[in-house]
C-alpha positions in Angstrom: 126.1 -117.5 8.1 128.3 -115.2 6.0 128.2 -114.8 2.3 130.9 -115.9 -0.1 130.0 -115.8 -3.8 132.3 -116.7 -6.7 131.4 -115.1 -10.1 133.2 -116.2 -13.3 132.7 -114.1 -16.5 134.0 -115.8 -19.7 134.3 -114.7 -23.3 136.8 -113.5 -25.9 139.3 -110.7 -25.6 137.6 -107.6 -26.7 134.2 -108.4 -25.3 134.7 -106.2 -22.3 135.3 -108.8 -19.5 137.3 -106.3 -17.5 134.7 -103.6 -17.8 132.0 -106.0 -16.6 134.0 -107.4 -13.7 134.9 -103.8 -12.8 131.2 -102.8 -12.7 130.3 -105.7 -10.5 133.3 -105.3 -8.3 132.9 -101.6 -7.6 129.2 -102.0 -7.0 129.8 -104.7 -4.4 132.6 -102.7 -2.8 130.2 -99.8 -2.3 127.7 -102.2 -0.7 130.4 -102.7 2.0 131.5 -106.1 0.8 135.0 -107.5 0.3 136.0 -108.0 -3.3 138.8 -110.0 -4.9 139.2 -110.4 -8.6 141.7 -112.1 -10.8 141.9 -112.4 -14.6 142.9 -115.4 -16.7 143.8 -114.0 -20.2 145.5 -115.2 -23.3 148.4 -113.2 -24.8 146.5 -111.8 -27.7 144.6 -108.5 -28.3 141.4 -110.0 -29.7 139.9 -113.5 -29.7 140.9 -116.5 -27.6 139.2 -117.5 -24.4 139.6 -115.2 -21.3 137.8 -115.1 -18.0 137.6 -112.9 -15.0 136.6 -114.3 -11.6 135.3 -112.2 -8.7 134.9 -113.3 -5.1 132.3 -111.3 -3.2 132.2 -111.8 0.6 131.2 -110.1 3.8 134.5 -111.1 5.4 138.0 -110.3 4.1 139.1 -112.6 1.3 142.5 -112.3 -0.4 142.5 -115.4 -2.6 140.5 -116.9 -5.5 137.8 -119.4 -4.8 138.0 -122.9 -6.0 134.3 -123.0 -7.0 132.0 -121.0 -9.3 128.5 -120.0 -8.0 127.5 -117.8 -11.0 129.0 -118.3 -14.5 128.3 -115.6 -17.1 128.8 -116.8 -20.6 129.5 -114.1 -23.2 130.1 -116.8 -25.8 129.4 -120.5 -26.3 133.1 -121.5 -25.6 132.7 -120.3 -22.0 129.8 -122.7 -21.4 131.8 -125.6 -23.0 134.9 -124.9 -21.0 133.4 -124.0 -17.6 129.9 -125.3 -17.5 130.7 -128.7 -16.0 132.8 -127.2 -13.2 130.2 -124.6 -12.2 128.5 -125.4 -8.9 125.7 -122.9 -9.3 123.9 -120.8 -11.9 124.8 -120.3 -15.5 123.8 -117.0 -17.2 123.9 -117.0 -21.0 122.7 -114.8 -23.8 119.8 -116.7 -25.4 120.5 -115.0 -28.7 124.1 -116.0 -28.8 123.7 -119.7 -27.6 120.6 -121.0 -29.5 119.5 -124.6 -28.9 121.6 -127.7 -28.2 122.4 -126.7 -24.6 123.5 -129.4 -22.2 120.9 -130.9 -19.9 121.3 -131.0 -16.1 122.7 -127.5 -15.6 121.0 -124.6 -14.0 120.8 -122.5 -17.1 119.3 -119.0 -17.0 118.6 -117.4 -20.4 119.1 -113.6 -20.4 118.9 -111.9 -23.8 121.8 -109.5 -23.1 122.0 -107.8 -26.5 118.3 -107.6 -27.0 117.6 -106.1 -23.6 120.4 -103.6 -24.2 119.1 -102.6 -27.6 115.5 -102.2 -26.3 116.4 -100.4 -23.0 119.5 -98.4 -24.0 119.2 -98.2 -27.8 122.5 -100.1 -28.4 123.4 -103.8 -28.1 126.9 -102.7 -27.1 125.5 -101.9 -23.6 125.0 -105.6 -22.9 127.7 -105.4 -20.3 125.5 -103.1 -18.2 122.6 -105.6 -18.7 124.9 -108.5 -17.5 126.0 -106.5 -14.5 122.4 -105.8 -13.5 121.5 -109.5 -13.9 124.4 -110.7 -11.8 123.6 -108.2 -8.9 120.0 -109.4 -9.0 121.1 -113.0 -8.7 123.4 -112.1 -5.9 120.5 -110.5 -4.0 122.1 -107.1 -4.0 120.7 -103.6 -4.6 120.9 -102.0 -8.0 121.6 -98.6 -6.6 125.4 -98.9 -6.3 125.7 -100.0 -9.9 123.7 -97.0 -11.1 126.1 -94.8 -9.2 129.1 -96.5 -10.8 127.7 -96.2 -14.3 127.0 -92.5 -13.7 130.7 -91.9 -12.7 132.1 -94.1 -15.5 130.2 -92.2 -18.2 130.3 -88.8 -16.5 132.5 -87.3 -19.2 130.0 -88.3 -21.9 126.5 -87.0 -22.3 123.6 -87.4 -19.8 121.9 -89.4 -22.4 124.7 -92.1 -22.5 124.6 -92.3 -18.7 120.8 -92.9 -18.7 121.0 -95.4 -21.6 123.5 -97.5 -19.6 121.5 -97.2 -16.4 118.3 -98.3 -18.3 120.2 -101.3 -19.6 121.3 -102.3 -16.1 117.8 -102.0 -14.9 116.6 -104.2 -17.7 119.0 -107.0 -16.8 118.2 -106.6 -13.1 114.4 -106.7 -13.6 114.6 -109.6 -16.1 116.2 -111.8 -13.5 113.7 -110.8 -10.7 110.8 -111.4 -13.0 111.9 -114.7 -14.5 114.3 -116.3 -12.0 113.4 -115.0 -8.6 113.6 -118.5 -7.1 117.3 -118.6 -8.0 118.3 -115.4 -6.2 121.0 -116.1 -3.6 120.3 -115.3 0.0 122.4 -114.0 2.9 124.3 -111.4 0.9 124.7 -108.2 2.9 127.3 -105.6 3.5 127.6 -102.2 5.3 127.1 -99.5 2.6 129.3 -96.5 3.1 132.3 -98.5 4.3 135.4 -96.7 2.9 137.6 -99.2 1.2 139.6 -99.2 -2.0 139.6 -101.8 -4.8 143.0 -101.5 -6.5 145.3 -103.7 -8.5 148.7 -104.7 -7.3 150.3 -102.6 -10.0 148.4 -99.6 -8.8 149.5 -100.3 -5.2 153.2 -100.5 -6.2 152.8 -97.2 -8.0 151.0 -95.5 -5.0 153.7 -96.8 -2.7 156.4 -95.2 -5.0 154.5 -91.9 -5.1 154.1 -91.9 -1.3 157.8 -92.6 -0.9 158.8 -89.5 -2.9 159.8 -91.2 -6.2 161.1 -88.7 -8.7 162.2 -90.9 -11.7 160.8 -94.1 -13.1 162.2 -95.7 -16.2 161.0 -98.9 -17.9 160.4 -100.7 -21.1 156.8 -102.1 -21.4 156.7 -105.8 -20.4 153.7 -107.5 -18.9 152.8 -107.8 -16.1 154.9 -104.8 -14.9 153.6 -102.3 -17.5 150.6 -101.2 -15.3 153.0 -99.6 -12.8 154.5 -97.4 -15.5 151.1 -96.5 -17.0 149.8 -95.4 -13.5 152.9 -93.3 -12.8 153.0 -91.8 -16.3 149.4 -90.6 -16.0 150.3 -88.7 -12.8 153.7 -87.1 -13.7 152.5 -83.5 -13.5 150.4 -84.1 -10.4 153.3 -85.5 -8.4 156.3 -83.8 -10.0 158.0 -86.9 -11.3 159.5 -88.1 -14.6 158.5 -91.3 -16.3 160.7 -92.4 -19.2 159.8 -95.2 -21.5 163.2 -96.5 -22.5 164.1 -98.2 -25.7 165.0 -101.4 -23.9 165.6 -102.7 -20.4 169.4 -102.0 -20.6 168.6 -98.4 -21.0 166.0 -98.5 -18.3 168.3 -99.7 -15.6 171.1 -97.4 -16.6 168.7 -94.4 -16.6 167.5 -95.2 -13.1 171.1 -95.6 -11.9 172.0 -92.3 -13.5 169.0 -90.5 -11.9 169.8 -92.0 -8.5 173.5 -91.0 -8.8 172.3 -87.4 -9.5 170.2 -87.4 -6.3 166.7 -88.4 -7.5 164.8 -91.2 -5.8 164.7 -93.7 -8.8 163.0 -97.0 -9.6 162.7 -99.3 -12.6 160.4 -102.2 -13.4 160.2 -105.2 -15.7 159.6 -108.9 -15.8 162.1 -111.8 -15.8 163.2 -111.5 -19.5 163.8 -107.8 -19.1 165.6 -108.3 -15.8 168.0 -110.6 -17.7 169.0 -107.7 -19.8 169.4 -105.5 -16.7 171.9 -107.8 -15.1 175.1 -105.9 -16.1 173.5 -102.6 -14.9 172.6 -104.2 -11.6 176.3 -105.1 -11.1 177.2 -101.5 -12.0 174.9 -100.3 -9.2 176.6 -102.8 -6.9 180.1 -101.7 -7.8 179.4 -97.9 -7.7 177.2 -98.4 -4.6 174.3 -96.5 -6.2 170.9 -97.1 -4.7 168.1 -98.2 -7.0 164.8 -100.0 -6.5 164.0 -102.7 -9.1 160.5 -104.2 -9.5 160.4 -107.7 -11.0 156.8 -108.6 -11.8 157.3 -112.3 -12.4 155.7 -114.4 -15.1 156.3 -118.0 -16.4 159.6 -118.5 -18.1 162.1 -119.3 -19.6 162.3 -117.1 -22.7 158.8 -115.6 -23.5 157.1 -118.3 -21.5 153.5 -117.4 -20.7 153.4 -113.6 -21.1 150.0 -113.1 -19.4 150.1 -115.7 -16.6 151.7 -116.1 -13.2 154.6 -117.8 -11.5 157.1 -117.4 -8.7 160.1 -118.5 -10.7 162.6 -115.7 -10.5 163.5 -115.8 -6.8 166.9 -117.5 -7.1 167.7 -115.5 -10.2 167.0 -112.2 -8.4 169.0 -113.3 -5.3 172.0 -113.9 -7.6 171.4 -111.4 -10.4 174.7 -109.7 -11.4 178.2 -110.9 -11.9 180.4 -110.9 -8.8 179.5 -110.6 -5.2 177.7 -107.6 -3.6 174.9 -107.0 -1.2 171.2 -106.6 -2.1 167.9 -107.0 -0.5 164.8 -108.8 -1.9 161.2 -108.2 -0.8 158.0 -110.0 -2.0 154.7 -108.4 -0.8 151.8 -110.7 0.1 149.1 -108.5 -1.5 148.2 -105.0 -2.6 148.5 -103.4 0.9 151.9 -105.0 1.4 152.9 -103.9 -2.1 152.4 -100.2 -1.4 154.1 -100.3 2.0 157.1 -102.4 0.9 158.1 -100.0 -1.9 158.7 -97.4 0.8 160.9 -99.9 2.8 162.8 -100.7 -0.4 163.7 -97.1 -1.1 164.7 -96.6 2.5 167.1 -99.5 2.5 168.4 -98.9 -1.0 169.6 -95.4 0.0 170.7 -96.3 3.5 172.9 -99.2 2.3 173.6 -97.7 -1.2 172.8 -100.9 -3.0 170.1 -102.4 -5.3 166.9 -103.5 -3.6 164.4 -105.8 -5.4 160.7 -106.0 -5.0 159.1 -109.2 -6.5 155.5 -109.1 -7.8 153.9 -111.5 -10.2 151.0 -111.5 -12.7 148.6 -112.7 -10.0 149.5 -110.0 -7.6 150.0 -107.2 -10.2 146.9 -107.8 -12.2 144.4 -108.9 -9.6 142.1 -106.4 -7.8 142.3 -106.4 -4.1 140.1 -104.8 -1.4 142.2 -102.6 0.8 141.0 -100.7 3.9 144.0 -98.5 4.2 147.6 -98.2 3.0 150.1 -97.3 5.7 152.6 -95.0 3.9 153.4 -92.9 7.0 155.1 -89.6 6.4 158.0 -90.3 4.0 161.4 -88.7 4.2 162.0 -87.0 0.9 165.7 -86.3 1.9 168.1 -88.9 0.6 169.3 -91.4 3.2 173.0 -92.0 3.7 174.2 -88.5 2.7 177.0 -86.7 4.4 175.6 -84.1 6.8 176.3 -80.4 6.0 178.2 -79.8 9.3 180.5 -82.7 8.5 181.1 -81.3 5.0 182.0 -78.0 6.4 184.6 -79.5 8.7 186.3 -81.4 5.8 189.4 -80.1 4.1 188.8 -79.1 0.5 188.9 -82.1 -2.0 189.5 -84.6 0.8 186.2 -86.5 0.4 186.5 -90.3 -0.1 183.4 -91.8 -1.8 184.3 -95.3 -0.9 185.8 -94.8 2.6 186.2 -98.1 4.5 183.7 -98.3 7.3 182.5 -100.9 9.8 179.1 -101.0 8.3 180.3 -101.1 4.7 178.4 -97.9 4.0 180.3 -94.8 3.0 178.7 -91.4 3.4 177.6 -90.0 0.0 177.6 -86.5 -1.5 175.8 -85.3 -4.6 177.9 -84.6 -7.7 178.7 -80.9 -7.9 179.0 -80.4 -4.1 181.2 -77.3 -3.7 184.7 -78.0 -2.5 184.6 -81.7 -3.0 184.7 -84.3 -5.8 182.8 -87.5 -5.9 184.5 -90.1 -8.2 182.5 -93.1 -9.3 184.1 -96.0 -11.1 182.8 -99.3 -12.4 186.4 -100.7 -12.2 187.7 -101.7 -8.8 188.8 -98.6 -7.0 190.4 -97.0 -4.0 188.6 -95.2 -1.2 188.9 -92.0 -3.3 187.3 -93.8 -6.3 190.4 -94.1 -8.4 191.0 -97.3 -10.4 193.4 -99.7 -8.8 195.1 -103.1 -9.4 196.0 -103.6 -5.8 195.2 -107.1 -4.4 195.0 -105.7 -0.9 192.5 -102.9 -1.8 190.5 -105.4 -3.9 190.0 -107.6 -0.8 189.1 -104.6 1.4 186.5 -103.3 -1.1 184.8 -106.7 -1.6 184.6 -107.2 2.1 183.3 -103.6 2.6 180.5 -104.1 0.0 179.5 -107.5 1.5 179.4 -106.1 5.1 176.2 -104.4 4.1 174.5 -107.7 4.1 174.6 -107.9 7.9 172.9 -104.5 8.2 170.3 -105.5 5.6 169.8 -108.8 7.4 169.0 -107.1 10.7 166.4 -104.9 9.0 164.5 -107.7 7.3 161.0 -108.0 8.7 160.3 -111.3 10.5 157.9 -113.7 8.9 154.2 -113.8 9.8 153.8 -117.0 11.9 150.2 -118.2 12.7 149.7 -119.6 15.3 152.9 -118.7 17.1 154.8 -122.0 17.6 151.7 -124.0 18.5 150.9 -126.0 15.3 152.0 -129.5 14.3 152.2 -128.5 10.6 153.0 -125.2 8.9 152.6 -124.1 5.3 155.6 -122.0 4.4 155.3 -119.5 1.6 156.4 -116.1 0.4 155.1 -113.2 -1.7 151.6 -113.3 -3.3 150.6 -116.6 -1.6 149.7 -114.9 1.7 145.9 -114.9 1.4 146.0 -118.4 -0.1 148.1 -119.8 2.8 145.9 -118.1 5.4 142.6 -119.5 4.0 144.1 -123.0 3.3 145.2 -123.1 6.9 141.6 -122.3 8.0 140.3 -125.1 5.8 142.8 -127.6 7.3 142.0 -126.5 10.9 138.3 -126.9 10.1 139.0 -130.5 9.3 140.7 -131.0 12.6 144.3 -130.6 11.6 146.6 -128.6 13.9 147.9 -126.4 11.0 149.4 -123.0 10.7 151.3 -120.9 8.2 154.6 -119.0 7.9 154.7 -116.2 5.4 157.8 -114.2 4.3 157.8 -110.7 2.7 161.5 -110.1 3.4 163.0 -113.0 1.5 166.7 -112.1 1.3 169.0 -111.9 3.2 167.3 -114.1 5.8 168.1 -114.1 9.5 169.4 -117.4 11.0 166.4 -117.4 13.3 163.9 -116.6 10.5 161.9 -119.7 11.6 162.1 -120.1 15.4 163.8 -123.3 16.7 160.7 -124.2 18.5 158.9 -124.4 15.2 161.7 -125.8 13.0 162.4 -128.7 15.4 159.0 -129.8 16.3 156.6 -129.0 13.4 156.3 -130.4 9.9 157.1 -127.6 7.4 155.7 -127.7 3.9 156.6 -125.3 1.2 153.8 -123.8 -1.0 155.3 -122.1 -4.0 154.2 -121.2 -7.6 157.3 -122.8 -9.1 158.6 -126.3 -9.8 161.6 -126.7 -7.6 160.7 -125.0 -4.3 163.0 -122.1 -4.8 162.3 -120.5 -1.4 162.7 -123.9 0.3 166.2 -124.1 -1.2 167.1 -120.5 -0.2 165.8 -121.1 3.3 168.0 -124.2 3.7 171.1 -122.4 2.4 170.6 -119.3 4.5 169.3 -120.8 7.8 169.8 -124.6 7.6 166.1 -125.2 8.0 164.9 -128.1 5.8 161.2 -128.2 4.7 159.7 -131.7 4.6 157.5 -131.4 1.6 156.8 -129.1 -1.4 153.4 -128.2 -2.9 154.4 -126.6 -6.2 152.4 -125.2 -9.0 153.8 -124.1 -12.4 151.0 -124.2 -14.9 150.7 -120.5 -15.1 147.7 -120.3 -12.8 147.5 -119.3 -9.2 146.7 -121.6 -6.3 143.3 -121.7 -4.7 143.0 -122.4 -1.0 141.0 -125.5 -1.6 143.7 -126.9 -3.9 146.5 -126.2 -1.4 144.5 -127.8 1.5 143.7 -130.9 -0.6 147.3 -131.4 -1.8 148.7 -131.0 1.8 146.3 -133.7 3.0 147.6 -135.9 0.2 151.1 -135.5 1.4 150.3 -137.1 4.8 
């Protein structure tokens, strides 16, 4: 029987929850286990209740668990909020939670601060004690944690490294000496397995770097900020420019300007910032300038829940910008998808000279995902859609037409300053040469030209993942970050005897008419699973393909689904 352990660590902002979850997660990763971690945080710098939840398994898991096997309480509030819903063991600091503890719970007292002070000389090392205690309860070796601590504090003195290691040993030994009967069994991995533990934001940034990005502009807005921070820390290493703009209006216009000048450019924000970018998005549509736009969604409207998750921007993104022009929208299912889809977005933005959106969300961006490999392939650093040199040489001087009418809607581009030719760009309606016009006939031609790109983009949209292929009676239909949740919920339903499957989309617009095969649409019951209130993708699917979903499982409280929750709610729809 395989292992699957859920660990929840609760406390206040500023108590080092991310550090503690990182120590445990990296240690388990090096044991050859799969790790998934998500964070539930309040939008304040210090104080308020936060928790991190890790899932440790010997098989791939890409979704949060609906249960808690080990609860680590860094304050009394954590016990009060999560104690009753914990299925397993509760670790608490006996010095922090004296007396009056509820009966009937499997409470394990570990004097975190005292052990840290005695073993490491400083109570601040209590996170190392807690990490050692959790690994002991999980039945795992301490060796990997000692390695991680050595690397984490390598820039400090050898003394600091050994103090933290001593603290970890103290926590580990305390559990084995006092609570050996509670140690979980069946936890084993394959040490030496090469995998990565990365956040979705890091994956987006890695995908951009691998795709040859040269310019990134943004204004900090959670949960997109992590992408900018990762890229900014590596500007010199990869030869790119990261500009923190004064606002999102400046950010989109900087990215458009950089792209117009020939740089592979991207910007990122969340829904409120994207609202400010809308006029610039239309500018890119009219001038036919490629740009990649990351929207890391969070609950709205207005400021909403700044540090929580939702899939509420889909219809906004599909229609963002005044007027009608082509765009493509992608929504990766996890960290591996996030890295690979950014490369696809750059390719299509340049090939079709139009904005391309990539949708993340707080759950995807801020969670940590185990990834075996990221398929970036060998990127083409040359701009797509540019006029070939031999064609330029055959052209008469100053005869270039930036917006030449073509069957595909895409006009070959040149870089500003190309000798012997001039590239006019105009935000007003324009002729093929790029000059302003009031002609009704030319207006019709240009609108139709820009919209013809949709057919090319539609043909390049990846088909959805369908499991099993046309053989289930019921399919869960989702998009974006729900992939791992859908897959596991399907397993749960099938284990209960239901002939269930799932259909997951990463290419969400424009959709092919046959996005869901007729054999599935006509014979199976289709249920939408979305982190929003109205079933936005269900509406889009109906308008684009005519396929009607027969039920909606929605969630819009700012928290992600769990597979158990989805399976239960689907059963309730029967």
